[in-house]
Biopython code that builds the backbone (N, CA, C, O; Angstrom):
import numpy as np
from Bio.PDB.StructureBuilder import StructureBuilder

atoms = [
    (1, "VAL", "N", (20.852, -7.579, -22.496)),
    (1, "VAL", "CA", (19.427, -7.579, -22.757)),
    (1, "VAL", "C", (19.139, -7.111, -24.174)),
    (1, "VAL", "O", (18.303, -7.698, -24.861)),
    (2, "PHE", "N", (19.831, -6.044, -24.626)),
    (2, "PHE", "CA", (19.615, -5.567, -25.983)),
    (2, "PHE", "C", (20.545, -6.319, -26.918)),
    (2, "PHE", "O", (21.743, -6.419, -26.652)),
    (3, "PRO", "N", (20.010, -6.847, -28.008)),
    (3, "PRO", "CA", (20.885, -7.536, -28.946)),
    (3, "PRO", "C", (21.799, -6.544, -29.649)),
    (3, "PRO", "O", (21.409, -5.411, -29.928)),
    (4, "ASN", "N", (23.015, -6.981, -29.929)),
    (4, "ASN", "CA", (23.953, -6.133, -30.656)),
    (4, "ASN", "C", (23.633, -6.237, -32.142)),
    (4, "ASN", "O", (23.235, -7.298, -32.623)),
    (5, "HIS", "N", (23.804, -5.154, -32.854)),
    (5, "HIS", "CA", (23.478, -5.134, -34.278)),
    (5, "HIS", "C", (24.723, -4.821, -35.100)),
    (5, "HIS", "O", (24.836, -3.716, -35.631)),
    (6, "PRO", "N", (25.663, -5.763, -35.222)),
    (6, "PRO", "CA", (26.867, -5.490, -36.009)),
    (6, "PRO", "C", (26.505, -5.180, -37.457)),
    (6, "PRO", "O", (25.755, -5.924, -38.089)),
    (7, "GLY", "N", (27.036, -4.088, -37.974)),
    (7, "GLY", "CA", (26.766, -3.716, -39.355)),
    (7, "GLY", "C", (25.359, -3.213, -39.590)),
    (7, "GLY", "O", (24.960, -3.005, -40.736)),
    (8, "ASN", "N", (24.604, -3.016, -38.527)),
    (8, "ASN", "CA", (23.222, -2.539, -38.633)),
    (8, "ASN", "C", (22.403, -3.383, -39.602)),
    (8, "ASN", "O", (21.621, -2.842, -40.383)),
    (9, "THR", "N", (22.572, -4.697, -39.559)),
    (9, "THR", "CA", (21.869, -5.574, -40.490)),
    (9, "THR", "C", (20.359, -5.522, -40.300)),
    (9, "THR", "O", (19.612, -5.760, -41.249)),
    (10, "ALA", "N", (19.902, -5.218, -39.107)),
    (10, "ALA", "CA", (18.465, -5.127, -38.856)),
    (10, "ALA", "C", (17.960, -3.702, -39.016)),
    (10, "ALA", "O", (16.782, -3.437, -38.779)),
    (11, "GLY", "N", (18.837, -2.775, -39.417)),
    (11, "GLY", "CA", (18.424, -1.386, -39.578)),
    (11, "GLY", "C", (18.222, -0.675, -38.257)),
    (11, "GLY", "O", (17.478, 0.303, -38.186)),
    (12, "LYS", "N", (18.875, -1.156, -37.209)),
    (12, "LYS", "CA", (18.715, -0.556, -35.884)),
    (12, "LYS", "C", (20.072, -0.320, -35.256)),
    (12, "LYS", "O", (21.066, -0.933, -35.646)),
    (13, "VAL", "N", (20.106, 0.576, -34.280)),
    (13, "VAL", "CA", (21.327, 0.836, -33.524)),
    (13, "VAL", "C", (21.058, 0.564, -32.054)),
    (13, "VAL", "O", (19.908, 0.554, -31.617)),
    (14, "ASP", "N", (22.120, 0.344, -31.295)),
    (14, "ASP", "CA", (21.959, 0.100, -29.866)),
    (14, "ASP", "C", (21.513, 1.358, -29.142)),
    (14, "ASP", "O", (21.702, 2.470, -29.635)),
    (15, "THR", "N", (20.928, 1.177, -27.985)),
    (15, "THR", "CA", (20.455, 2.267, -27.149)),
    (15, "THR", "C", (21.363, 2.372, -25.932)),
    (15, "THR", "O", (21.858, 1.361, -25.434)),
    (16, "VAL", "N", (21.579, 3.583, -25.455)),
    (16, "VAL", "CA", (22.433, 3.828, -24.300)),
    (16, "VAL", "C", (21.582, 4.398, -23.175)),
    (16, "VAL", "O", (20.752, 5.278, -23.403)),
    (17, "LEU", "N", (21.785, 3.898, -21.964)),
    (17, "LEU", "CA", (21.100, 4.411, -20.783)),
    (17, "LEU", "C", (22.139, 5.085, -19.900)),
    (17, "LEU", "O", (23.124, 4.460, -19.505)),
    (18, "ALA", "N", (21.924, 6.349, -19.591)),
    (18, "ALA", "CA", (22.829, 7.092, -18.707)),
    (18, "ALA", "C", (22.093, 7.412, -17.411)),
    (18, "ALA", "O", (20.893, 7.686, -17.423)),
    (19, "VAL", "N", (22.810, 7.376, -16.304)),
    (19, "VAL", "CA", (22.220, 7.641, -14.995)),
    (19, "VAL", "C", (23.095, 8.626, -14.245)),
    (19, "VAL", "O", (24.317, 8.488, -14.216)),
    (20, "LEU", "N", (22.467, 9.617, -13.641)),
    (20, "LEU", "CA", (23.163, 10.549, -12.756)),
    (20, "LEU", "C", (22.797, 10.188, -11.329)),
    (20, "LEU", "O", (21.621, 10.004, -11.015)),
    (21, "ALA", "N", (23.793, 10.085, -10.465)),
    (21, "ALA", "CA", (23.547, 9.715, -9.075)),
    (21, "ALA", "C", (24.495, 10.488, -8.169)),
    (21, "ALA", "O", (25.536, 10.978, -8.607)),
    (22, "GLU", "N", (24.123, 10.586, -6.927)),
    (22, "GLU", "CA", (24.975, 11.216, -5.921)),
    (22, "GLU", "C", (26.252, 10.391, -5.756)),
    (22, "GLU", "O", (26.218, 9.171, -5.916)),
    (23, "PRO", "N", (27.366, 11.030, -5.441)),
    (23, "PRO", "CA", (28.605, 10.272, -5.221)),
    (23, "PRO", "C", (28.473, 9.214, -4.119)),
    (23, "PRO", "O", (29.184, 8.209, -4.131)),
    (24, "SER", "N", (27.573, 9.441, -3.184)),
    (24, "SER", "CA", (27.409, 8.497, -2.082)),
    (24, "SER", "C", (26.428, 7.370, -2.408)),
    (24, "SER", "O", (26.169, 6.516, -1.560)),
    (25, "ALA", "N", (25.878, 7.359, -3.631)),
    (25, "ALA", "CA", (24.906, 6.327, -4.003)),
    (25, "ALA", "C", (25.564, 4.948, -3.984)),
    (25, "ALA", "O", (26.741, 4.806, -4.319)),
    (26, "ASN", "N", (24.801, 3.950, -3.595)),
    (26, "ASN", "CA", (25.276, 2.573, -3.585)),
    (26, "ASN", "C", (25.330, 2.073, -5.029)),
    (26, "ASN", "O", (24.293, 1.944, -5.680)),
    (27, "VAL", "N", (26.525, 1.794, -5.528)),
    (27, "VAL", "CA", (26.709, 1.406, -6.925)),
    (27, "VAL", "C", (25.939, 0.127, -7.249)),
    (27, "VAL", "O", (25.374, 0.005, -8.336)),
    (28, "GLY", "N", (25.912, -0.808, -6.334)),
    (28, "GLY", "CA", (25.185, -2.053, -6.565)),
    (28, "GLY", "C", (23.698, -1.820, -6.727)),
    (28, "GLY", "O", (23.063, -2.412, -7.600)),
    (29, "THR", "N", (23.140, -0.958, -5.890)),
    (29, "THR", "CA", (21.715, -0.643, -5.974)),
    (29, "THR", "C", (21.402, 0.092, -7.268)),
    (29, "THR", "O", (20.410, -0.209, -7.933)),
    (30, "VAL", "N", (22.245, 1.057, -7.627)),
    (30, "VAL", "CA", (22.036, 1.802, -8.873)),
    (30, "VAL", "C", (22.083, 0.841, -10.061)),
    (30, "VAL", "O", (21.221, 0.907, -10.938)),
    (31, "GLY", "N", (23.063, -0.036, -10.101)),
    (31, "GLY", "CA", (23.169, -1.006, -11.186)),
    (31, "GLY", "C", (21.977, -1.944, -11.248)),
    (31, "GLY", "O", (21.478, -2.252, -12.330)),
    (32, "TYR", "N", (21.520, -2.398, -10.082)),
    (32, "TYR", "CA", (20.357, -3.284, -10.029)),
    (32, "TYR", "C", (19.128, -2.578, -10.581)),
    (32, "TYR", "O", (18.395, -3.142, -11.393)),
    (33, "GLU", "N", (18.905, -1.342, -10.141)),
    (33, "GLU", "CA", (17.732, -0.586, -10.598)),
    (33, "GLU", "C", (17.811, -0.282, -12.091)),
    (33, "GLU", "O", (16.789, -0.278, -12.778)),
    (34, "MET", "N", (19.018, -0.026, -12.598)),
    (34, "MET", "CA", (19.179, 0.180, -14.039)),
    (34, "MET", "C", (18.781, -1.090, -14.795)),
    (34, "MET", "O", (18.106, -1.029, -15.822)),
    (35, "GLY", "N", (19.202, -2.222, -14.278)),
    (35, "GLY", "CA", (18.841, -3.491, -14.905)),
    (35, "GLY", "C", (17.348, -3.730, -14.910)),
    (35, "GLY", "O", (16.788, -4.211, -15.895)),
    (36, "GLN", "N", (16.702, -3.389, -13.796)),
    (36, "GLN", "CA", (15.249, -3.533, -13.718)),
    (36, "GLN", "C", (14.555, -2.639, -14.743)),
    (36, "GLN", "O", (13.603, -3.060, -15.401)),
    (37, "LEU", "N", (15.039, -1.400, -14.872)),
    (37, "LEU", "CA", (14.467, -0.463, -15.835)),
    (37, "LEU", "C", (14.640, -0.982, -17.262)),
    (37, "LEU", "O", (13.706, -0.941, -18.062)),
    (38, "VAL", "N", (15.829, -1.464, -17.571)),
    (38, "VAL", "CA", (16.095, -1.993, -18.910)),
    (38, "VAL", "C", (15.183, -3.179, -19.203)),
    (38, "VAL", "O", (14.632, -3.279, -20.299)),
    (39, "ASP", "N", (15.018, -4.071, -18.244)),
    (39, "ASP", "CA", (14.149, -5.233, -18.450)),
    (39, "ASP", "C", (12.719, -4.816, -18.763)),
    (39, "ASP", "O", (12.072, -5.409, -19.627)),
    (40, "ARG", "N", (12.221, -3.795, -18.063)),
    (40, "ARG", "CA", (10.833, -3.359, -18.259)),
    (40, "ARG", "C", (10.631, -2.573, -19.545)),
    (40, "ARG", "O", (9.576, -2.662, -20.173)),
    (41, "PHE", "N", (11.639, -1.804, -19.936)),
    (41, "PHE", "CA", (11.475, -0.914, -21.076)),
    (41, "PHE", "C", (12.207, -1.375, -22.335)),
    (41, "PHE", "O", (12.215, -0.653, -23.331)),
    (42, "ALA", "N", (12.811, -2.538, -22.316)),
    (42, "ALA", "CA", (13.592, -3.018, -23.462)),
    (42, "ALA", "C", (12.835, -2.941, -24.790)),
    (42, "ALA", "O", (13.420, -2.523, -25.789)),
    (43, "PRO", "N", (11.568, -3.326, -24.839)),
    (43, "PRO", "CA", (10.872, -3.265, -26.131)),
    (43, "PRO", "C", (10.756, -1.848, -26.696)),
    (43, "PRO", "O", (10.602, -1.682, -27.906)),
    (44, "TYR", "N", (10.827, -0.845, -25.854)),
    (44, "TYR", "CA", (10.640, 0.541, -26.290)),
    (44, "TYR", "C", (11.955, 1.293, -26.481)),
    (44, "TYR", "O", (11.945, 2.418, -26.981)),
    (45, "MET", "N", (13.075, 0.705, -26.097)),
    (45, "MET", "CA", (14.348, 1.419, -26.082)),
    (45, "MET", "C", (15.225, 1.155, -27.300)),
    (45, "MET", "O", (16.345, 1.663, -27.358)),
    (46, "VAL", "N", (14.764, 0.393, -28.255)),
    (46, "VAL", "CA", (15.520, 0.168, -29.478)),
    (46, "VAL", "C", (15.014, 1.174, -30.502)),
    (46, "VAL", "O", (13.829, 1.184, -30.834)),
    (47, "THR", "N", (15.903, 2.013, -31.001)),
    (47, "THR", "CA", (15.506, 3.052, -31.949)),
    (47, "THR", "C", (15.882, 2.649, -33.370)),
    (47, "THR", "O", (16.900, 1.997, -33.604)),
    (48, "ALA", "N", (15.050, 3.047, -34.292)),
    (48, "ALA", "CA", (15.317, 2.740, -35.701)),
    (48, "ALA", "C", (16.507, 3.553, -36.199)),
    (48, "ALA", "O", (16.768, 4.645, -35.694)),
    (49, "LEU", "N", (17.218, 3.032, -37.173)),
    (49, "LEU", "CA", (18.356, 3.708, -37.769)),
    (49, "LEU", "C", (17.866, 4.937, -38.518)),
    (49, "LEU", "O", (16.941, 4.851, -39.326)),
    (50, "ARG", "N", (18.490, 6.085, -38.249)),
    (50, "ARG", "CA", (18.103, 7.332, -38.913)),
    (50, "ARG", "C", (18.825, 7.447, -40.244)),
    (50, "ARG", "O", (19.979, 7.043, -40.382)),
    (51, "SER", "N", (18.121, 8.007, -41.220)),
    (51, "SER", "CA", (18.760, 8.213, -42.521)),
    (51, "SER", "C", (19.682, 9.424, -42.450)),
    (51, "SER", "O", (19.442, 10.347, -41.672)),
    (52, "THR", "N", (20.730, 9.419, -43.257)),
    (52, "THR", "CA", (21.677, 10.539, -43.241)),
    (52, "THR", "C", (21.522, 11.419, -44.452)),
    (52, "THR", "O", (22.242, 12.407, -44.593)),
]
sb = StructureBuilder()
sb.init_structure("model")
sb.init_model(0)
sb.init_chain("A")
sb.init_seg("    ")
for serial, (resi, resn, name, xyz) in enumerate(atoms, 1):
    if name == "N":
        sb.init_residue(resn, " ", resi, " ")
    sb.init_atom(name, np.array(xyz, "f"), 0.0, 1.0, " ", f" {name:<3s}", serial, name[0])
structure = sb.get_structure()
C-alpha cells in the first residue's frame, strides 16, 4: 500500500506499523485488521524526511 522510496527521492521514508497482541490472537484476523487500518490511514502515515 505504501510506495517504497529508494534513495529517498521524494524526500520521504517508509512508515512502520507495529501491533501487540495476545499469543492466542488469530494471526489471520490481526493481519486483516492491520491491512484495513493501513488502507484507511495510508494518506496520514507517510512521514516527511527529517533533517540531520
